[in-house]
C-alpha positions as CSV (number, residue, x, y, z in Angstrom):
1,X,75.4,-9.8,81.6
2,X,75.0,-10.2,77.9
3,X,77.3,-8.4,75.5
4,X,74.5,-6.3,74.2
5,X,73.6,-5.2,77.7
6,X,77.2,-4.4,78.5
7,X,77.5,-2.2,75.4
8,X,74.2,-0.5,76.2
9,X,75.5,0.2,79.7
10,X,78.7,1.8,78.3
11,X,76.9,4.2,75.9
12,X,76.3,6.9,78.5
13,X,80.0,6.8,79.4
14,X,81.0,7.0,75.7
15,X,78.7,10.0,75.3
16,X,80.2,11.7,78.4
17,X,83.7,11.1,77.2
18,X,83.0,12.8,73.9
19,X,81.6,15.9,75.5
20,X,84.3,18.6,75.2
21,X,85.3,20.8,78.2
22,X,84.1,24.4,77.8
23,X,87.7,25.6,77.7
24,X,88.8,23.0,75.1
25,X,89.7,24.3,71.7
26,X,87.7,23.1,68.6
27,X,88.6,19.8,67.0
28,X,90.9,20.2,64.0
29,X,89.5,18.1,61.2
30,X,91.2,19.8,58.2
31,X,94.8,19.2,57.2
32,X,97.0,20.3,54.3
33,X,100.7,20.5,53.6
34,X,102.3,23.7,52.3
35,X,105.9,24.6,51.4
36,X,106.7,28.2,52.5
37,X,110.2,29.0,51.3
38,X,110.5,25.4,50.3
39,X,110.1,23.9,53.8
40,X,107.3,21.4,54.5
41,X,104.6,22.8,56.8
42,X,101.5,20.8,57.9
43,X,98.5,23.1,58.8
44,X,95.7,21.6,60.8
45,X,92.6,23.7,61.5
46,X,88.8,23.6,61.7
47,X,88.4,26.5,59.3
48,X,88.3,26.4,55.5
49,X,88.9,30.1,55.5
50,X,92.3,29.6,57.2
51,X,93.3,27.0,54.7
52,X,92.3,29.4,51.9
53,X,94.5,32.1,53.4
54,X,97.5,29.7,53.8
55,X,97.0,28.6,50.2
56,X,97.0,32.3,49.1
57,X,100.2,32.9,51.0
58,X,102.2,29.8,50.0
59,X,100.7,28.4,46.8
60,X,103.7,29.4,44.6
61,X,106.2,27.5,46.7
62,X,107.4,23.9,46.0
63,X,109.2,21.5,48.3
64,X,112.9,22.1,48.2
65,X,114.2,21.1,51.7
66,X,113.7,17.6,53.0
67,X,113.1,18.1,56.7
68,X,110.7,16.8,59.3
69,X,107.5,18.8,58.7
70,X,106.7,21.8,60.8
71,X,103.3,21.5,62.5
72,X,100.9,24.4,62.8
73,X,97.6,24.0,64.5
74,X,95.1,26.9,64.1
75,X,92.0,26.8,66.3
76,X,89.2,29.1,65.2
77,X,86.1,29.7,67.4
78,X,83.3,32.2,67.9
79,X,80.4,33.6,65.9
80,X,81.3,34.1,62.2
81,X,78.6,36.9,62.0
82,X,80.1,38.9,64.9
83,X,81.5,42.2,63.9
84,X,85.1,42.8,65.0
85,X,87.6,45.5,64.4
86,X,91.1,44.6,63.3
87,X,92.7,43.1,66.5
88,X,95.6,45.1,68.1
89,X,99.2,44.6,67.1
90,X,100.5,41.5,68.9
91,X,103.3,41.6,71.4
92,X,106.1,39.1,70.9
93,X,107.8,37.5,73.9
94,X,110.4,34.8,74.1
95,X,110.7,32.2,76.9
96,X,112.9,29.7,75.2
97,X,112.0,27.3,73.7
98,X,108.7,29.2,73.3
99,X,107.9,32.3,71.2
100,X,104.7,33.8,72.5
101,X,102.6,36.2,70.4
102,X,99.6,37.8,72.0
103,X,97.2,40.4,70.5
104,X,94.4,39.8,73.1
105,X,92.6,37.0,74.8
106,X,91.1,35.7,71.5
107,X,94.1,36.1,69.2
108,X,97.4,34.6,70.3
109,X,100.0,31.9,69.4
110,X,102.6,29.7,71.0
111,X,105.6,28.6,68.8
112,X,107.6,25.7,70.3
113,X,111.1,25.8,68.7
114,X,112.2,22.6,70.5
115,X,109.3,20.5,69.1
116,X,108.7,22.2,65.8
117,X,105.1,22.9,66.6
118,X,102.9,26.0,66.7
119,X,99.5,26.5,68.3
120,X,97.4,29.5,67.2
121,X,94.0,30.7,68.6
122,X,91.8,33.1,66.5
123,X,88.3,34.3,66.5
124,X,86.0,33.4,63.5
125,X,85.2,37.0,63.0
126,X,88.8,38.0,62.6
127,X,89.1,36.0,59.4
128,X,87.9,39.0,57.5
129,X,91.1,40.8,58.4
130,X,93.2,38.6,56.1
131,X,96.3,40.7,55.7
132,X,96.5,41.1,59.5
133,X,96.1,37.3,60.2
134,X,98.5,36.3,57.4
135,X,101.2,38.8,58.5
136,X,101.1,38.3,62.3
137,X,99.9,34.8,62.8
138,X,99.9,32.4,59.8
139,X,103.1,33.4,58.0
140,X,104.8,34.4,61.3
141,X,104.2,30.8,62.7
142,X,105.9,29.2,59.7
143,X,108.8,31.7,59.4
144,X,109.3,31.6,63.2
145,X,110.0,27.9,63.1
146,X,112.1,28.1,59.9
147,X,114.2,31.0,61.4
148,X,114.5,29.2,64.8
149,X,115.4,25.7,63.6
150,X,116.3,25.4,59.9
151,X,117.8,28.6,58.5
152,X,119.5,31.8,59.8
153,X,117.5,35.0,59.2
154,X,119.3,38.0,57.8
155,X,117.7,41.5,57.7
156,X,118.5,42.0,54.0
157,X,117.0,42.2,50.6
158,X,118.6,39.9,48.0
159,X,119.0,40.2,44.2
160,X,121.1,38.4,41.6
161,X,123.1,39.7,38.7
162,X,124.8,37.3,36.2
163,X,124.7,34.4,38.6
164,X,126.0,36.3,41.7
165,X,123.8,37.0,44.7
166,X,124.0,40.4,46.4
167,X,122.6,41.0,49.8
168,X,121.4,44.5,50.4
169,X,121.7,45.0,54.2
170,X,120.6,47.8,56.5
171,X,118.2,48.8,59.2
172,X,114.6,49.6,58.5
173,X,114.3,52.6,56.2
174,X,117.7,52.1,54.6
175,X,116.1,51.5,51.2
176,X,116.5,47.7,50.8
177,X,113.1,47.1,49.2
178,X,113.3,50.2,47.0
179,X,116.7,49.3,45.6
180,X,116.0,45.6,45.3
181,X,112.8,46.3,43.3
182,X,114.6,49.0,41.2
183,X,117.3,46.4,40.4
184,X,114.6,43.9,39.4
185,X,113.0,46.5,37.1
186,X,116.4,47.0,35.5
187,X,116.8,43.3,34.6
188,X,118.3,41.8,37.8
189,X,116.8,38.7,39.2
190,X,114.7,39.3,42.4
191,X,114.7,37.1,45.4
192,X,113.4,39.0,48.4
193,X,113.0,42.6,49.7
194,X,113.7,42.4,53.4
195,X,114.0,38.9,54.9
196,X,116.6,36.5,53.6
197,X,117.3,33.0,55.1
198,X,120.7,31.3,55.0
199,X,120.0,27.6,54.9
200,X,121.6,25.2,57.3
201,X,123.1,21.7,57.1
202,X,122.9,19.2,54.3
203,X,120.6,21.4,52.2
204,X,123.6,23.7,51.5
205,X,126.4,21.1,51.3
206,X,127.6,22.2,47.8
207,X,126.6,25.9,48.0
208,X,127.9,27.2,51.3
209,X,126.2,30.6,51.1
210,X,122.9,29.5,49.7
211,X,120.0,31.7,50.6
212,X,116.2,31.6,50.1
213,X,113.3,34.0,50.6
214,X,109.9,35.1,49.5
215,X,110.3,36.1,45.8
216,X,106.6,36.4,45.3
217,X,106.0,39.8,46.9
218,X,107.6,43.1,47.6
219,X,106.7,45.4,50.5
220,X,107.1,49.2,50.2
221,X,106.6,52.3,52.3
222,X,103.6,54.2,50.9
223,X,106.0,57.0,49.8
224,X,107.5,54.6,47.2
225,X,104.5,55.2,45.0
226,X,106.3,58.4,43.9
227,X,109.1,56.2,42.4
228,X,107.0,53.3,41.1
229,X,103.6,54.3,39.7
230,X,102.5,50.6,39.5
231,X,102.0,50.5,43.3
232,X,99.8,53.7,43.4
233,X,96.4,52.8,44.8
234,X,97.3,49.4,46.3
235,X,95.9,48.6,49.8
236,X,98.0,49.3,52.8
237,X,98.7,46.4,55.1
238,X,97.2,47.1,58.5
239,X,99.3,47.5,61.6
240,X,102.4,45.9,60.0
241,X,104.8,46.3,62.9
242,X,103.6,49.8,63.4
243,X,104.8,50.8,59.9
244,X,102.2,51.0,57.1
245,X,103.3,49.1,54.0
246,X,102.1,48.4,50.5
247,X,102.4,44.8,49.1
248,X,103.0,44.1,45.5
249,X,102.7,40.6,44.1
250,X,105.7,40.0,41.8
251,X,103.4,37.8,39.7
252,X,101.5,41.0,38.9
253,X,104.6,43.0,38.1
254,X,105.5,42.8,34.4
255,X,108.9,41.8,33.2
256,X,110.3,40.8,36.6
257,X,112.4,37.6,36.8
258,X,112.1,36.0,40.2
259,X,114.3,33.3,41.8
260,X,113.7,31.1,44.8
261,X,117.4,30.9,45.9
262,X,120.9,32.1,45.0
263,X,124.4,32.0,46.3
264,X,125.7,35.2,48.0
265,X,128.9,36.6,46.8
266,X,128.5,40.2,48.0
267,X,127.2,41.8,51.2
268,X,126.4,45.5,50.6
269,X,125.4,47.8,53.5
270,X,123.2,50.7,52.3
271,X,123.9,54.3,53.4
272,X,121.6,57.0,52.0
273,X,122.7,59.6,54.5
274,X,125.5,61.0,52.2
275,X,123.9,61.4,48.8
276,X,126.4,64.0,47.8
277,X,129.3,61.5,48.2
278,X,128.1,58.5,46.2
279,X,130.7,55.7,46.4
280,X,131.2,52.0,47.1
281,X,133.8,51.2,49.7
282,X,135.0,48.3,51.9
283,X,133.0,47.7,55.1
284,X,134.1,46.4,58.4
285,X,133.5,42.6,58.9
286,X,133.2,43.2,62.6
287,X,130.4,45.7,62.1
288,X,128.8,43.4,59.6
289,X,129.0,40.5,62.1
290,X,127.4,42.6,64.8
291,X,124.6,43.7,62.5
292,X,123.9,40.1,61.3
293,X,123.7,38.7,64.8
294,X,121.0,41.1,65.9
295,X,118.1,39.1,64.5
296,X,119.1,35.5,65.2
297,X,117.4,33.6,68.0
298,X,116.8,30.1,69.2
299,X,117.8,27.5,71.9
300,X,121.6,27.5,72.7
301,X,122.4,24.7,70.3
302,X,120.5,26.5,67.5
303,X,122.3,29.8,68.3
304,X,125.6,28.0,67.7
305,X,124.3,26.8,64.4
306,X,123.3,30.4,63.5
307,X,126.6,31.9,64.4
308,X,128.5,29.2,62.4
309,X,126.2,29.9,59.4
310,X,126.8,33.6,59.7
311,X,130.6,33.0,59.6
312,X,130.1,31.2,56.3
313,X,128.2,34.2,55.0
314,X,131.0,36.5,56.1
315,X,133.4,34.8,53.7
316,X,131.7,36.8,51.0
317,X,133.0,40.3,50.1
318,X,131.6,43.1,52.3
319,X,131.0,46.7,51.1
320,X,129.1,49.9,52.0
321,X,127.2,51.7,49.3
322,X,126.7,55.4,49.9
323,X,124.1,56.7,47.4
324,X,121.2,59.0,46.7
325,X,120.4,58.1,43.1
326,X,118.9,54.8,42.3
327,X,120.2,54.6,38.7
328,X,123.7,55.3,39.9
329,X,123.4,52.6,42.7
330,X,122.2,50.0,40.2
331,X,125.0,50.8,37.8
332,X,127.6,50.7,40.6
333,X,126.4,47.3,41.8
334,X,126.4,45.9,38.3
335,X,130.0,47.0,37.9
336,X,130.9,45.4,41.3
337,X,129.6,42.1,40.1
338,X,131.0,42.2,36.6
339,X,134.5,43.6,37.5
340,X,134.8,42.7,41.2
341,X,135.5,46.2,42.3
């Protein structure tokens, strides 16, 4: 058989091989590298709309931590003209090394902490719900990998005064975002409002308690509009963990100085339940340790790294701030940093 005849005979087989299975996800022909929180993340997708959302989320970040890139594949399929309501709030499950995030049969993700890879499936029509997709899927995939492998998450806001980082710790509703933003408006440097990440390994060799976070936005409860007129009328993020929130871009906020990282010298636990007894007092390291360990996760070897990192953080001074007045709280924190008491 001549070569030309052999090639001709193989053509049907090549065509058959190229035909995708009906259940197969779309081919990902687009690829771009982003740097959320300074960590390299490669996004592969078949949707220019998804790349545009990732660009909007992470365009202000630059590479700061030299690690093997995190891989995120985002498969988008369906009719772009289909009308779709905002998908339901996803349910997160953990079957280590997997984090599983399912809204419904058309919107879900798998985050593999062992491999540093994430797979996300979305409908084309859901792209119009940008805040929802960014919060629950795109940003969550990157932060899930960062918090599981490369940094220890801390449920705290972070601000800096005269070179000293202060973590504002507390449960949801403790006032972390409000106080952090109020500090920033008073001249403090702003780093993050709710999620701080204590960096692992060689990236923090010289600065043992170096933290990073998203300094480019602040989230508030809608009631905060009574304190800060500039957030009045801003859109509410849909279905954000069941709690409506308003996002303010710090690039849109005048006279705010933002920083990408700082070194923590003080942990301050917020207590607004005793406004008539405003004071700053020492706080139990055991209670602080229990609080900090609540949000860490990962494979057993990564949990050991998280706990070791938290012990470094607990070498900082730990306090409780009982307050009801924001101006008083800012003045008291300033005095703590400047005088150490």
